[in-house]
One Martini backbone bead per residue (centre of mass of N, CA, C, O) as a GRO file, in nm:
protein
  265
    1MET     BB    1  13.745  14.703  20.625
    2ILE     BB    2  13.907  15.017  20.626
    3GLU     BB    3  14.003  15.235  20.855
    4LYS     BB    4  14.015  15.561  20.917
    5SER     BB    5  14.201  15.776  21.050
    6ALA     BB    6  14.150  16.014  21.290
    7GLN     BB    7  14.448  16.125  21.222
    8HIS     BB    8  14.513  16.335  20.951
    9PRO     BB    9  14.727  16.467  20.764
   10CYS     BB   10  14.904  16.731  20.596
   11PHE     BB   11  15.102  16.913  20.361
   12TYR     BB   12  14.952  17.204  20.360
   13ARG     BB   13  14.948  17.572  20.417
   14LEU     BB   14  14.770  17.845  20.361
   15THR     BB   15  14.899  18.200  20.379
   16ASP     BB   16  14.870  18.333  20.074
   17VAL     BB   17  14.706  18.583  19.850
   18SER     BB   18  14.752  18.749  19.574
   19GLU     BB   19  14.638  18.960  19.326
   20ASP     BB   20  14.787  18.766  19.094
   21GLY     BB   21  14.745  18.454  19.231
   22ARG     BB   22  14.957  18.405  19.425
   23GLU     BB   23  15.055  18.126  19.627
   24THR     BB   24  15.115  18.052  19.974
   25PHE     BB   25  15.309  17.800  20.160
   26GLU     BB   26  15.322  17.567  20.412
   27SER     BB   27  15.542  17.316  20.488
   28LEU     BB   28  15.492  17.009  20.609
   29PRO     BB   29  15.630  16.722  20.743
   30ALA     BB   30  15.474  16.524  20.535
   31THR     BB   31  15.663  16.608  20.275
   32ALA     BB   32  15.893  16.444  20.346
   33GLY     BB   33  16.135  16.248  20.242
   34PRO     BB   34  16.346  15.962  20.262
   35TRP     BB   35  16.642  16.108  20.270
   36THR     BB   36  16.523  16.385  20.406
   37PRO     BB   37  16.373  16.636  20.612
   38ASP     BB   38  16.448  16.888  20.394
   39ALA     BB   39  16.308  16.716  20.160
   40GLN     BB   40  16.080  16.642  19.922
   41HIS     BB   41  15.858  16.465  19.803
   42GLY     BB   42  15.712  16.448  19.482
   43GLY     BB   43  15.403  16.436  19.538
   44PRO     BB   44  15.314  16.709  19.663
   45PRO     BB   45  15.420  16.901  19.433
   46ALA     BB   46  15.250  16.778  19.208
   47ALA     BB   47  14.973  16.842  19.338
   48LEU     BB   48  15.020  17.151  19.363
   49LEU     BB   49  15.052  17.206  19.060
   50ALA     BB   50  14.771  17.093  18.984
   51ARG     BB   51  14.604  17.287  19.149
   52ALA     BB   52  14.682  17.538  18.981
   53LEU     BB   53  14.566  17.425  18.709
   54GLU     BB   54  14.264  17.377  18.798
   55ARG     BB   55  14.212  17.703  18.820
   56LEU     BB   56  14.204  17.768  18.498
   57SER     BB   57  14.000  17.518  18.444
   58ASP     BB   58  13.745  17.266  18.356
   59GLY     BB   59  13.938  17.076  18.267
   60GLU     BB   60  14.113  16.778  18.204
   61ILE     BB   61  14.383  16.598  18.288
   62GLY     BB   62  14.582  16.408  18.050
   63ARG     BB   63  14.873  16.554  18.080
   64PHE     BB   64  15.156  16.526  18.311
   65THR     BB   65  15.456  16.736  18.370
   66MET     BB   66  15.733  16.715  18.590
   67GLU     BB   67  15.997  16.935  18.688
   68LEU     BB   68  16.299  16.893  18.866
   69HIS     BB   69  16.537  17.144  18.963
   70GLY     BB   70  16.538  17.029  19.259
   71PRO     BB   71  16.515  17.047  19.569
   72VAL     BB   72  16.236  17.050  19.783
   73PRO     BB   73  16.167  17.233  20.037
   74VAL     BB   74  16.082  17.246  20.383
   75GLY     BB   75  15.899  17.524  20.304
   76PRO     BB   76  15.829  17.801  20.155
   77LEU     BB   77  15.571  17.824  19.900
   78ALA     BB   78  15.494  17.897  19.548
   79THR     BB   79  15.227  17.961  19.307
   80THR     BB   80  15.182  17.942  18.948
   81ALA     BB   81  14.969  18.017  18.652
   82THR     BB   82  14.922  17.929  18.292
   83VAL     BB   83  14.830  17.991  17.961
   84LEU     BB   84  14.978  17.881  17.658
   85ARG     BB   85  14.723  17.722  17.497
   86PRO     BB   86  14.446  17.799  17.378
   87GLY     BB   87  14.113  17.630  17.362
   88ARG     BB   88  13.817  17.452  17.293
   89SER     BB   89  13.937  17.155  17.348
   90VAL     BB   90  14.243  17.230  17.409
   91GLN     BB   91  14.503  17.284  17.665
   92LEU     BB   92  14.800  17.460  17.753
   93VAL     BB   93  14.962  17.434  18.070
   94ALA     BB   94  15.122  17.613  18.354
   95SER     BB   95  15.351  17.563  18.638
   96GLU     BB   96  15.498  17.698  18.948
   97LEU     BB   97  15.761  17.641  19.198
   98TYR     BB   98  15.859  17.827  19.487
   99ASP     BB   99  16.131  17.936  19.667
  100VAL     BB  100  16.102  18.184  19.884
  101ALA     BB  101  16.382  18.212  20.026
  102ARG     BB  102  16.547  18.200  19.726
  103GLY     BB  103  16.390  18.289  19.462
  104ARG     BB  104  16.311  18.000  19.314
  105VAL     BB  105  16.274  17.745  19.097
  106VAL     BB  106  16.193  17.387  19.175
  107ALA     BB  107  15.923  17.354  18.995
  108SER     BB  108  15.746  17.219  18.704
  109ALA     BB  109  15.453  17.237  18.476
  110ARG     BB  110  15.276  17.046  18.226
  111ALA     BB  111  14.948  17.055  18.057
  112TRP     BB  112  14.674  16.879  17.926
  113LEU     BB  113  14.350  16.986  17.848
  114PHE     BB  114  14.036  16.828  17.857
  115PRO     BB  115  13.738  16.736  17.808
  116VAL     BB  116  13.454  16.669  17.975
  117SER     BB  117  13.389  16.305  17.987
  118ASP     BB  118  13.167  15.984  17.962
  119GLN     BB  119  13.194  15.883  17.625
  120GLY     BB  120  13.374  15.655  17.599
  121PRO     BB  121  13.463  15.339  17.450
  122GLU     BB  122  13.557  15.256  17.743
  123GLN     BB  123  13.554  15.034  18.021
  124PRO     BB  124  13.634  14.964  18.322
  125LYS     BB  125  13.833  14.712  18.496
  126PRO     BB  126  13.838  14.560  18.769
  127PRO     BB  127  14.027  14.461  18.999
  128GLN     BB  128  14.132  14.163  19.193
  129HIS     BB  129  14.179  14.398  19.407
  130GLY     BB  130  14.216  14.562  19.730
  131PRO     BB  131  14.293  14.722  20.015
  132ALA     BB  132  14.192  14.475  20.200
  133ASP     BB  133  14.422  14.275  20.065
  134GLY     BB  134  14.636  14.423  20.207
  135VAL     BB  135  14.954  14.509  20.358
  136ALA     BB  136  15.151  14.621  20.612
  137HIS     BB  137  15.467  14.798  20.627
  138GLU     BB  138  15.758  14.874  20.728
  139ARG     BB  139  15.974  15.105  20.704
  140PRO     BB  140  16.273  15.180  20.632
  141THR     BB  141  16.530  15.270  20.846
  142ALA     BB  142  16.686  15.449  20.618
  143TRP     BB  143  16.419  15.610  20.623
  144HIS     BB  144  16.221  15.869  20.629
  145GLY     BB  145  15.924  15.965  20.701
  146GLY     BB  146  15.673  16.160  20.658
  147TYR     BB  147  15.527  16.064  20.386
  148LEU     BB  148  15.536  15.758  20.460
  149ASP     BB  149  15.351  15.812  20.723
  150ALA     BB  150  15.103  15.974  20.590
  151VAL     BB  151  15.063  15.732  20.422
  152GLU     BB  152  14.865  15.472  20.317
  153TRP     BB  153  14.952  15.115  20.311
  154ARG     BB  154  14.876  14.832  20.073
  155TRP     BB  155  15.014  14.529  20.009
  156ILE     BB  156  15.020  14.284  19.752
  157SER     BB  157  15.323  14.322  19.637
  158GLY     BB  158  15.598  14.350  19.769
  159SER     BB  159  15.863  14.598  19.849
  160VAL     BB  160  16.104  14.818  19.924
  161GLU     BB  161  16.296  14.557  20.031
  162THR     BB  162  16.200  14.418  19.750
  163PRO     BB  163  16.325  14.338  19.473
  164GLY     BB  164  16.107  14.469  19.239
  165PRO     BB  165  15.808  14.452  19.177
  166GLY     BB  166  15.498  14.640  19.267
  167VAL     BB  167  15.192  14.636  19.478
  168VAL     BB  168  14.991  14.928  19.582
  169TRP     BB  169  14.793  15.080  19.817
  170MET     BB  170  14.685  15.432  19.839
  171ARG     BB  171  14.640  15.694  20.107
  172PRO     BB  172  14.624  16.019  20.113
  173PRO     BB  173  14.625  16.312  20.230
  174VAL     BB  174  14.571  16.619  20.254
  175LEU     BB  175  14.700  16.883  20.089
  176VAL     BB  176  14.514  17.124  20.201
  177GLU     BB  177  14.414  17.281  20.454
  178GLY     BB  178  14.057  17.266  20.436
  179GLU     BB  179  14.064  17.085  20.173
  180PRO     BB  180  13.975  16.911  19.922
  181LEU     BB  181  14.062  16.628  19.741
  182SER     BB  182  14.133  16.579  19.436
  183PRO     BB  183  14.163  16.329  19.215
  184VAL     BB  184  14.434  16.428  19.082
  185GLN     BB  185  14.583  16.491  19.339
  186ARG     BB  186  14.580  16.202  19.443
  187LEU     BB  187  14.735  16.075  19.212
  188LEU     BB  188  14.998  16.266  19.231
  189ALA     BB  189  15.069  16.200  19.531
  190CYS     BB  190  15.147  15.888  19.430
  191ALA     BB  191  15.304  15.850  19.149
  192ASP     BB  192  15.606  15.911  19.258
  193SER     BB  193  15.629  15.607  19.402
  194ALA     BB  194  15.724  15.393  19.188
  195SER     BB  195  16.034  15.368  19.264
  196GLY     BB  196  15.970  15.247  19.553
  197VAL     BB  197  15.775  15.012  19.490
  198SER     BB  198  16.019  14.918  19.262
  199ALA     BB  199  16.273  14.853  19.404
  200ALA     BB  200  16.601  14.742  19.265
  201LEU     BB  201  16.752  14.832  19.531
  202ASP     BB  202  16.942  14.893  19.797
  203VAL     BB  203  16.853  15.154  20.011
  204ARG     BB  204  17.134  15.149  20.178
  205ARG     BB  205  17.322  15.191  19.894
  206TRP     BB  206  17.093  15.342  19.722
  207ALA     BB  207  16.997  15.604  19.501
  208PHE     BB  208  16.666  15.717  19.356
  209LEU     BB  209  16.621  16.002  19.154
  210ASN     BB  210  16.386  16.203  19.023
  211THR     BB  211  16.350  16.451  18.751
  212GLU     BB  212  16.064  16.331  18.672
  213LEU     BB  213  15.700  16.340  18.578
  214THR     BB  214  15.473  16.124  18.395
  215VAL     BB  215  15.112  16.158  18.328
  216HIS     BB  216  14.854  15.953  18.198
  217VAL     BB  217  14.509  16.041  18.194
  218LEU     BB  218  14.206  15.877  18.153
  219ARG     BB  219  14.091  15.932  18.450
  220PRO     BB  220  13.953  16.011  18.727
  221PRO     BB  221  13.956  15.910  19.029
  222VAL     BB  222  13.793  15.702  19.266
  223GLY     BB  223  13.810  15.757  19.572
  224GLU     BB  224  14.076  15.714  19.827
  225TRP     BB  225  14.217  15.500  19.638
  226VAL     BB  226  14.535  15.392  19.500
  227CYS     BB  227  14.711  15.193  19.247
  228LEU     BB  228  15.039  15.055  19.216
  229ASP     BB  229  15.199  14.910  18.920
  230ALA     BB  230  15.542  14.854  18.947
  231GLU     BB  231  15.855  14.933  18.755
  232THR     BB  232  16.212  14.886  18.730
  233THR     BB  233  16.468  15.011  18.506
  234LEU     BB  234  16.805  14.940  18.439
  235GLY     BB  235  17.113  15.049  18.368
  236THR     BB  236  17.472  15.084  18.325
  237GLY     BB  237  17.432  15.349  18.476
  238ALA     BB  238  17.254  15.644  18.601
  239VAL     BB  239  17.000  15.517  18.455
  240GLY     BB  240  16.645  15.511  18.511
  241VAL     BB  241  16.310  15.343  18.501
  242ALA     BB  242  15.982  15.425  18.609
  243THR     BB  243  15.676  15.237  18.609
  244SER     BB  244  15.303  15.265  18.586
  245ALA     BB  245  14.994  15.138  18.689
  246VAL     BB  246  14.683  15.304  18.756
  247CYS     BB  247  14.428  15.243  19.004
  248ASP     BB  248  14.113  15.175  19.101
  249GLU     BB  249  13.825  15.002  19.196
  250ALA     BB  250  13.735  15.020  18.876
  251GLY     BB  251  14.031  15.089  18.741
  252LEU     BB  252  14.199  15.232  18.507
  253VAL     BB  253  14.369  15.575  18.506
  254ALA     BB  254  14.695  15.535  18.459
  255ARG     BB  255  15.026  15.634  18.335
  256THR     BB  256  15.377  15.609  18.425
  257SER     BB  257  15.692  15.810  18.439
  258GLN     BB  258  16.055  15.789  18.530
  259ALA     BB  259  16.352  15.949  18.568
  260LEU     BB  260  16.661  15.816  18.699
  261LEU     BB  261  16.896  15.872  18.953
  262VAL     BB  262  17.173  15.646  18.996
  263VAL     BB  263  17.330  15.621  19.323
  264PRO     BB  264  17.541  15.605  19.559
  265ARG     BB  265  17.531  15.660  19.915
   0.00000   0.00000   0.00000
């Protein structure tokens, strides 16, 4: 059994809620991505956008797509959310993430909400490994800590510095200080890591930045850990695609894809 750290960081602190529902957050150092301490990893913004969507309805997120309009700064951010297409069975909803200092949208999301149900035709099949079977690796020295140090990692196969597919169990910290982490927030805080888990290039020589993240959610994950079984496919130019199957200790929960901008560092 893996012990949970006594001191677990969080990604954001809620600082203000306006009358129209707009929420403002302080971005904490744990949000910083691997390339620079000034820009966030994609996982925390994805989870924060999903948090805004979850407040609109009791439905479950079945498909979530985040568009990254540019680097998300490690600074004050605000979220808004709206229903684009109401419905009795499914709803299309959207949320936006604002850079408060510059007054512009830095990320947005759309999601389809489905009815909550446990009467599906298939039952999950547990994976043949769990977090206790994985090992911890040191992060690459060329990468900044922040998010990478805030998340707990247990590698089953591969590593960031081993080109090729990778399988890793992840346990993220709390999203917003003082709040429980919802199952889908936990999933989305990790899903953006597929391109790093399956790094196909030398991270000291190449950067691979995703412009979007799409996650098809079969069911909300259970427990504190999620596992990414990830693979990156490269093209002959600047485009790559990272995909993953995501499971919890009960079985498959989601499939993800990311379009990557692949450029020399």
